[in-house]
C-alpha positions as CSV (number, residue, x, y, z in Angstrom):
1,X,-1.4,27.2,-44.4
2,X,-1.4,30.8,-43.6
3,X,1.4,32.0,-41.3
4,X,-1.3,33.9,-39.4
5,X,-3.1,30.7,-38.4
6,X,-3.0,30.1,-34.6
7,X,-0.4,27.7,-33.3
8,X,-1.9,24.8,-31.6
9,X,-0.1,23.5,-28.6
10,X,1.1,19.9,-28.7
11,X,-0.8,17.6,-26.3
12,X,1.9,16.1,-24.2
13,X,2.6,15.1,-20.6
14,X,5.4,17.1,-18.9
15,X,8.6,15.0,-18.5
16,X,8.7,13.2,-15.1
17,X,4.9,13.4,-14.6
18,X,2.3,10.7,-15.5
19,X,-1.5,10.5,-16.0
20,X,-3.3,7.9,-14.0
21,X,-6.6,6.3,-14.9
22,X,-9.0,4.4,-12.7
23,X,-6.8,1.3,-12.2
24,X,-3.8,3.2,-11.0
25,X,-5.7,5.6,-8.9
26,X,-7.6,2.8,-7.3
27,X,-4.4,0.9,-6.5
28,X,-2.9,3.8,-4.8
29,X,-6.1,4.6,-2.8
30,X,-6.3,1.0,-1.7
31,X,-2.7,1.1,-0.4
32,X,-3.2,4.4,1.3
33,X,-6.3,3.2,3.0
34,X,-4.7,0.0,4.1
35,X,-1.5,1.6,5.4
36,X,-3.3,4.5,7.1
37,X,-5.5,2.0,8.9
38,X,-2.4,0.3,10.3
39,X,-0.9,3.6,11.4
40,X,-4.2,4.6,13.2
41,X,-4.4,1.2,14.9
42,X,-0.9,1.9,16.3
43,X,-2.1,5.2,17.7
44,X,-0.7,7.6,15.2
45,X,-2.7,10.7,14.3
46,X,-3.2,12.1,10.8
47,X,-1.5,15.4,9.9
48,X,-1.9,17.2,6.6
49,X,0.5,20.1,5.8
50,X,0.4,22.3,2.7
51,X,2.1,21.5,-0.6
52,X,4.4,24.5,-0.3
53,X,7.0,25.2,2.4
54,X,9.3,28.2,2.7
55,X,12.4,27.2,0.8
56,X,14.8,27.8,3.7
57,X,12.9,25.1,5.6
58,X,14.2,22.6,3.0
59,X,17.8,23.4,3.9
60,X,20.2,21.1,2.1
61,X,18.2,21.3,-1.2
62,X,19.1,24.9,-1.7
63,X,22.5,25.2,-3.6
64,X,21.7,28.6,-5.0
65,X,20.4,31.2,-2.5
66,X,19.4,33.6,-5.3
67,X,17.2,31.1,-7.0
68,X,16.6,27.9,-5.0
69,X,15.2,25.8,-7.7
70,X,17.7,22.9,-7.9
71,X,16.1,19.8,-6.5
72,X,12.8,21.5,-5.8
73,X,10.2,23.5,-7.7
74,X,10.3,27.0,-6.3
75,X,8.7,30.3,-6.8
76,X,9.1,33.8,-5.3
77,X,6.1,35.2,-3.4
78,X,5.1,38.8,-3.6
79,X,6.9,39.4,-0.3
80,X,10.1,38.3,-2.0
81,X,10.3,35.0,0.0
82,X,11.0,31.8,-1.8
83,X,8.5,28.9,-1.5
84,X,9.0,25.4,-2.8
85,X,6.8,22.4,-3.4
86,X,7.6,19.9,-0.6
87,X,10.4,17.5,-1.4
88,X,9.2,14.9,1.1
89,X,6.8,14.7,4.1
90,X,9.5,14.8,6.7
91,X,10.7,18.4,6.3
92,X,7.1,19.8,6.8
93,X,6.8,17.6,9.9
94,X,10.0,19.1,11.3
95,X,8.7,22.6,10.7
96,X,5.3,21.8,12.1
97,X,6.8,20.2,15.3
98,X,9.2,23.2,15.8
99,X,6.3,25.6,15.3
100,X,3.9,23.9,17.6
101,X,6.1,22.0,20.1
102,X,4.7,23.6,23.2
103,X,1.2,22.5,22.5
104,X,1.9,19.0,21.1
105,X,1.7,15.8,23.1
106,X,5.2,14.4,23.5
107,X,6.3,12.2,21.9
108,X,4.3,13.4,18.9
109,X,3.1,10.5,16.7
110,X,1.8,11.4,13.3
111,X,1.2,9.9,9.9
112,X,0.8,11.7,6.6
113,X,0.4,11.0,3.0
114,X,0.3,12.9,-0.2
115,X,2.2,13.9,-3.3
116,X,5.8,15.2,-3.2
117,X,7.8,16.9,-6.0
118,X,11.4,16.7,-6.9
119,X,13.1,18.8,-9.6
120,X,15.4,16.1,-10.8
121,X,16.1,14.4,-14.1
122,X,13.4,11.9,-14.8
123,X,14.0,8.4,-16.0
124,X,12.5,4.9,-16.0
125,X,10.5,4.5,-12.8
126,X,11.8,7.9,-11.6
127,X,9.2,10.6,-11.5
128,X,9.1,14.3,-10.5
129,X,5.8,13.8,-8.7
130,X,4.9,10.8,-6.6
131,X,3.0,9.8,-3.5
132,X,4.5,9.0,-0.1
133,X,2.9,7.7,3.1
134,X,4.9,8.4,6.3
135,X,4.7,7.6,10.0
136,X,7.0,9.4,12.5
137,X,7.6,9.7,16.2
138,X,9.1,13.0,17.3
139,X,10.4,13.3,20.9
140,X,11.5,9.8,21.8
141,X,15.1,8.7,21.8
142,X,14.3,5.1,22.9
143,X,15.3,2.4,20.5
144,X,11.9,0.9,21.1
145,X,10.5,3.8,19.1
146,X,12.6,2.7,16.1
147,X,11.4,-0.9,16.7
148,X,7.7,0.2,16.7
149,X,8.2,2.1,13.4
150,X,9.8,-1.1,11.9
151,X,7.0,-3.4,13.2
152,X,4.4,-1.0,11.9
153,X,6.1,-0.9,8.5
154,X,6.1,-4.7,8.4
155,X,2.3,-4.7,9.1
156,X,1.8,-1.9,6.6
157,X,3.5,-3.9,3.8
158,X,1.3,-6.9,4.6
159,X,-1.8,-4.8,4.7
160,X,-0.9,-3.4,1.3
161,X,-0.7,-6.9,-0.2
162,X,2.8,-8.3,0.6
163,X,2.5,-11.2,3.1
164,X,5.4,-12.4,5.1
165,X,8.2,-13.7,2.9
166,X,7.5,-11.3,0.1
167,X,9.2,-8.2,1.6
168,X,11.8,-7.7,4.3
169,X,12.9,-4.7,6.4
170,X,16.7,-4.4,6.4
171,X,18.1,-2.5,9.4
172,X,21.5,-0.9,10.0
173,X,22.8,1.8,12.4
174,X,24.8,5.0,11.5
175,X,26.8,4.6,14.8
176,X,28.1,1.2,13.6
177,X,29.4,2.8,10.5
178,X,31.0,5.6,12.6
179,X,32.7,2.9,14.7
180,X,33.8,1.0,11.6
181,X,35.3,4.2,10.2
182,X,37.2,4.8,13.4
183,X,38.5,1.3,13.5
184,X,39.6,1.5,9.8
185,X,41.3,4.9,10.4
186,X,39.0,6.8,8.2
187,X,38.6,10.4,9.5
188,X,38.1,12.7,6.5
189,X,34.5,13.3,5.5
190,X,35.3,13.0,1.8
191,X,36.8,9.6,2.4
192,X,33.9,8.5,4.6
193,X,31.4,9.3,1.8
194,X,33.6,7.4,-0.7
195,X,33.4,4.3,1.5
196,X,29.6,4.6,1.8
197,X,29.2,5.0,-1.9
198,X,31.4,1.9,-2.5
199,X,29.4,-0.2,0.0
200,X,26.2,0.9,-1.6
201,X,27.3,-0.8,-4.9
202,X,27.7,-4.2,-3.2
203,X,24.5,-5.7,-4.7
204,X,25.6,-4.6,-8.2
205,X,29.4,-5.1,-8.2
206,X,29.9,-7.9,-5.6
207,X,32.6,-8.0,-3.0
208,X,35.5,-7.9,-5.6
209,X,34.1,-4.8,-7.2
210,X,33.6,-3.0,-3.9
211,X,37.1,-4.0,-2.8
212,X,38.5,-2.1,-5.8
213,X,36.4,0.9,-5.0
214,X,37.5,0.9,-1.4
215,X,41.1,0.9,-2.6
216,X,42.6,2.8,-5.5
217,X,39.6,2.6,-7.8
218,X,37.8,0.5,-10.4
219,X,37.7,0.5,-14.2
220,X,34.3,-0.7,-15.6
221,X,33.6,-2.6,-18.8
222,X,33.6,0.6,-20.9
223,X,37.0,1.6,-19.7
224,X,35.8,4.4,-17.4
225,X,37.7,4.7,-14.2
226,X,36.1,5.5,-10.8
227,X,38.5,6.8,-8.2
228,X,38.4,4.7,-5.0
229,X,38.2,5.6,-1.3
230,X,42.0,5.0,-0.9
231,X,41.8,2.6,2.0
232,X,44.7,0.2,2.6
233,X,44.2,-3.5,2.3
234,X,43.5,-4.2,6.0
235,X,41.0,-1.4,6.3
236,X,39.2,-2.4,3.1
237,X,38.9,-6.0,4.3
238,X,37.6,-4.8,7.6
239,X,34.8,-2.9,5.8
240,X,34.0,-6.0,3.7
241,X,33.9,-8.1,6.8
242,X,31.4,-5.6,8.3
243,X,29.1,-5.8,5.2
244,X,29.3,-9.6,5.3
245,X,28.2,-9.9,8.9
246,X,24.5,-9.8,8.1
247,X,23.9,-13.5,7.8
248,X,21.4,-15.6,9.9
249,X,19.3,-14.3,12.7
250,X,19.5,-10.8,14.3
251,X,21.4,-12.0,17.4
252,X,23.9,-13.9,15.3
253,X,24.5,-10.7,13.2
254,X,25.0,-8.7,16.3
255,X,27.7,-11.1,17.6
256,X,29.6,-10.9,14.3
257,X,29.3,-7.1,14.2
258,X,30.7,-6.9,17.7
259,X,33.9,-8.6,16.5
260,X,34.3,-5.9,13.8
261,X,33.2,-2.6,15.5
262,X,33.1,-3.5,19.2
263,X,35.4,-1.5,21.5
264,X,34.7,2.0,20.1
265,X,32.3,4.2,21.9
266,X,30.0,4.8,18.9
267,X,30.2,1.2,17.8
268,X,29.2,-0.1,21.2
269,X,26.3,2.4,21.3
270,X,25.1,1.2,17.9
271,X,25.3,-2.4,19.0
272,X,23.3,-1.6,22.2
273,X,20.6,0.2,20.2
274,X,20.3,-2.7,17.7
275,X,20.1,-5.2,20.6
276,X,17.2,-3.2,22.1
277,X,15.5,-3.0,18.7
278,X,15.9,-6.8,18.4
279,X,14.3,-7.4,21.8
280,X,11.4,-5.1,21.1
281,X,10.8,-6.6,17.6
282,X,10.8,-10.1,19.1
283,X,8.2,-9.0,21.7
284,X,6.1,-7.5,18.9
285,X,6.2,-10.9,17.0
286,X,8.4,-9.6,14.2
287,X,10.8,-12.4,13.3
288,X,14.0,-12.5,11.2
289,X,11.9,-13.5,8.1
290,X,10.4,-10.0,8.2
291,X,13.1,-7.8,9.7
292,X,16.8,-8.4,9.6
293,X,20.0,-6.6,10.5
294,X,22.0,-5.9,7.3
295,X,25.2,-3.8,7.7
296,X,25.3,-3.4,3.9
297,X,22.4,-0.9,4.1
298,X,24.1,2.4,3.8
299,X,21.7,4.5,1.8
300,X,20.7,7.6,3.7
301,X,23.4,7.3,6.4
302,X,24.6,10.8,5.5
303,X,21.2,12.0,6.7
304,X,20.2,9.6,9.5
305,X,21.8,9.8,13.0
306,X,21.1,6.3,14.3
307,X,19.1,3.3,13.1
308,X,18.3,3.2,9.4
309,X,15.8,0.8,7.7
310,X,15.0,-0.1,4.1
311,X,12.1,-2.2,2.8
312,X,13.1,-4.5,0.0
313,X,10.7,-6.5,-2.3
314,X,11.6,-10.2,-2.4
315,X,9.0,-11.2,-5.0
316,X,10.0,-12.1,-8.5
317,X,8.6,-9.3,-10.8
318,X,8.4,-8.8,-14.5
319,X,8.1,-5.8,-16.7
320,X,5.5,-5.2,-19.5
321,X,7.5,-7.5,-21.8
322,X,7.6,-10.3,-19.4
323,X,11.3,-9.8,-18.5
324,X,12.4,-10.4,-14.9
325,X,13.3,-7.2,-13.1
326,X,14.7,-6.4,-9.6
327,X,12.5,-3.9,-7.9
328,X,14.6,-3.4,-4.8
329,X,13.6,-0.7,-2.3
330,X,9.9,0.1,-1.8
331,X,10.3,2.3,1.3
332,X,12.7,3.3,4.0
333,X,13.4,5.4,7.0
334,X,15.4,5.8,10.1
335,X,16.4,8.0,13.1
336,X,17.0,11.7,12.4
337,X,17.7,13.6,15.5
338,X,19.0,16.7,13.9
339,X,16.2,17.9,11.7
340,X,14.0,19.7,14.1
341,X,17.1,21.4,15.6
342,X,17.4,23.3,12.3
343,X,14.5,25.4,13.6
344,X,15.0,25.3,17.3
345,X,18.7,24.9,17.9
346,X,17.9,22.0,20.3
347,X,18.4,18.4,19.3
348,X,15.0,16.6,19.2
349,X,15.0,12.9,18.7
350,X,12.8,11.6,15.8
351,X,12.3,8.4,13.9
352,X,10.1,7.4,11.0
353,X,9.4,5.3,7.9
354,X,8.1,6.3,4.4
355,X,6.3,4.1,1.9
356,X,6.8,5.1,-1.7
357,X,3.1,4.5,-2.5
358,X,3.5,4.9,-6.3
359,X,6.5,2.6,-6.3
360,X,4.7,0.0,-4.1
361,X,1.7,0.0,-6.4
362,X,4.0,-0.5,-9.4
363,X,5.8,-3.3,-7.5
364,X,2.5,-5.1,-6.7
365,X,1.4,-4.8,-10.4
366,X,4.8,-6.2,-11.5
367,X,4.4,-9.1,-9.1
368,X,0.9,-9.9,-10.4
369,X,-0.7,-8.8,-7.1
370,X,-2.4,-5.7,-8.2
371,X,-5.9,-5.9,-6.7
372,X,-6.9,-2.9,-8.7
373,X,-6.5,-4.9,-12.0
374,X,-10.1,-6.0,-11.3
375,X,-11.4,-2.4,-11.0
376,X,-15.1,-2.5,-12.1
377,X,-16.8,0.2,-14.0
378,X,-20.4,1.3,-13.4
379,X,-23.6,-0.5,-14.5
380,X,-24.5,1.1,-17.8
381,X,-28.2,2.0,-18.5
382,X,-28.7,1.8,-22.3
383,X,-30.4,4.8,-23.8
384,X,-32.8,3.7,-26.6
385,X,-35.0,6.8,-27.0
386,X,-34.4,10.5,-26.2
387,X,-38.0,10.8,-25.1
388,X,-37.4,8.2,-22.4
389,X,-34.3,9.8,-20.8
390,X,-36.3,10.6,-17.6
391,X,-37.0,6.9,-17.2
392,X,-33.3,6.0,-17.8
393,X,-32.2,8.5,-15.2
394,X,-34.7,7.3,-12.7
395,X,-33.5,3.7,-13.2
396,X,-29.9,4.7,-12.8
397,X,-30.8,6.6,-9.6
398,X,-32.6,3.6,-8.2
399,X,-29.4,1.5,-8.8
400,X,-27.2,4.1,-7.2
401,X,-29.5,4.4,-4.2
402,X,-28.8,0.7,-3.6
403,X,-25.1,1.5,-3.4
404,X,-24.2,0.2,-6.9
405,X,-22.3,2.6,-9.3
406,X,-24.4,3.3,-12.4
407,X,-24.6,5.7,-15.3
408,X,-26.9,6.4,-18.2
409,X,-25.1,6.3,-21.6
410,X,-25.0,9.9,-22.8
411,X,-23.4,9.5,-26.2
412,X,-25.3,9.5,-29.5
413,X,-24.5,6.0,-30.7
414,X,-26.7,3.0,-31.2
415,X,-27.1,-0.2,-29.3
416,X,-24.0,-2.0,-30.5
417,X,-21.7,0.9,-29.8
418,X,-23.3,1.4,-26.3
419,X,-22.5,-2.3,-25.5
420,X,-19.0,-1.8,-26.7
421,X,-18.8,1.3,-24.4
422,X,-19.9,-0.7,-21.4
423,X,-17.4,-3.4,-22.2
424,X,-14.6,-0.9,-22.4
425,X,-15.7,0.6,-19.0
426,X,-15.4,-3.0,-17.6
427,X,-19.0,-2.7,-16.5
428,X,-20.3,-5.7,-14.7
429,X,-23.7,-5.3,-16.4
430,X,-25.8,-3.4,-18.9
431,X,-29.4,-2.6,-18.2
432,X,-32.0,-2.2,-20.9
433,X,-35.4,-0.5,-20.5
434,X,-37.2,-0.5,-23.8
435,X,-40.9,0.1,-24.6
436,X,-41.7,-3.6,-24.1
437,X,-40.0,-3.6,-20.6
438,X,-41.7,-0.4,-19.6
439,X,-45.1,-1.7,-20.6
440,X,-44.6,-5.0,-18.8
441,X,-42.9,-3.6,-15.7
442,X,-39.7,-5.5,-16.4
443,X,-36.1,-4.8,-17.1
444,X,-33.5,-6.7,-19.2
445,X,-30.0,-7.2,-17.6
446,X,-27.0,-8.4,-19.6
447,X,-24.3,-9.9,-17.4
448,X,-21.2,-8.6,-19.1
449,X,-18.8,-10.4,-16.8
450,X,-20.3,-13.7,-17.9
451,X,-20.4,-12.6,-21.5
452,X,-16.7,-11.8,-21.4
453,X,-16.0,-15.2,-19.8
454,X,-18.1,-17.2,-22.4
455,X,-17.1,-15.2,-25.5
456,X,-14.0,-17.4,-26.1
457,X,-16.0,-20.6,-25.8
458,X,-18.6,-19.8,-28.6
459,X,-17.1,-19.6,-32.0
460,X,-20.3,-19.2,-34.1
461,X,-22.0,-15.8,-34.2
462,X,-25.4,-17.3,-34.9
463,X,-25.0,-19.6,-31.9
464,X,-24.0,-16.6,-29.8
465,X,-27.0,-14.5,-30.8
466,X,-29.3,-17.4,-30.2
467,X,-28.0,-18.2,-26.7
468,X,-27.6,-14.5,-25.6
469,X,-25.4,-15.7,-22.7
470,X,-25.9,-13.9,-19.4
471,X,-29.0,-11.9,-20.6
472,X,-32.3,-12.1,-18.7
473,X,-35.6,-10.2,-18.5
474,X,-37.0,-10.0,-15.0
475,X,-39.5,-8.0,-13.0
476,X,-38.3,-4.5,-12.1
477,X,-38.4,-5.4,-8.3
478,X,-35.8,-8.1,-8.9
479,X,-33.3,-5.8,-10.6
480,X,-31.1,-4.9,-7.6
481,X,-30.8,-8.5,-6.3
482,X,-29.8,-9.6,-9.8
483,X,-27.1,-7.0,-10.1
484,X,-25.8,-7.9,-6.6
485,X,-25.5,-11.5,-7.7
486,X,-23.5,-10.4,-10.8
487,X,-21.2,-8.2,-8.7
488,X,-20.7,-10.9,-6.1
489,X,-19.7,-13.5,-8.8
490,X,-17.3,-11.1,-10.4
């Protein structure tokens, strides 16, 4: 090959990004429609902000002031200001609220959905672009605002396809952790973070493994050593008693937590907030089967200022190879009273919840509850003769006018290949309009759903051709009712 030949680019998907076909797109759209409907019923208004924000609005994701591109995808505008693709939907809300606070109804209740981007190392189930769907209340410090967000998240999960018992919202409070740290004598921020990281590994390592990480450290199976938080035995056991308090109903958990963190100002404040949340959730009909207090939930407590919640999938799920997998968190949120203050200097109470829509769609699929697996293609009008294309287009238009998706086959293949095309599109039916049908004012309809169902029951090709299962010729006026029957039976 000549060295002067043009170099063809390799067709490849960028790392951390995925292509989605109809099934995946339909699954996410269905979830967004269902959850958005819940938000609107609860009185939250839609808000759509741009994909880009000025990089300084994203604050903690800017380790390098000269080139803020770690954690976010950033570019420099022609006025030398850095802009970045939004990392989540909360930072744009904080900016919007600060920018428009004087004209907004207070509290301001909004929901938003759309893609977010993270410049992080991709991995299995970890993408650089994914869809979130958030609801937030800005301007209310009442614990009932947290309870409302939690109850709405419960309803949103059920609307998305996870009835009661298949997912649970786990709730904790940052103030309880602060009270625990004070009781355990932990004052240094570095040590506090080490304690939180140790507790976050409770599901994976169990109490014994966390006990080591709370103390001097832990050596794993490979021999690698992780330095611990350096707590003495009494303090470590107090932390473990705190994490073990989340058993039984919400009121029972509160009573056990009071024994561990009660007496400190922050601990008592956290207990009072959880008690108010419990009362509100009970009034809203959200029982302990759908929302529980779990002091082992610590993820995000560096960011949240009060209540924190995490939605966990309880269903048994399997991967593509049929192996059982633990899906874990499918959404989360909490109270963040400091975010708007980055812009205004004044603390503004706020609370919210975010669904990971892409993750929730994947979880539903893994649990065998993917409603989009039955995504139907359009009715396909078979093209026999180039000279009759106008007739085929007119027929497809008639079908579409009745509200049924339809298309004319526009390839150059014969009848057999066109039927294969319709089958690959998961078309419910193929419609044939040949010379005989045109002359007689009829149309032939092949029920592809029925054909797929019966194909495994007829082993002999001759018998198959003779029976032509699901195929009928009928008057043109009866076409639409016949198609509706096929769609209703599918």
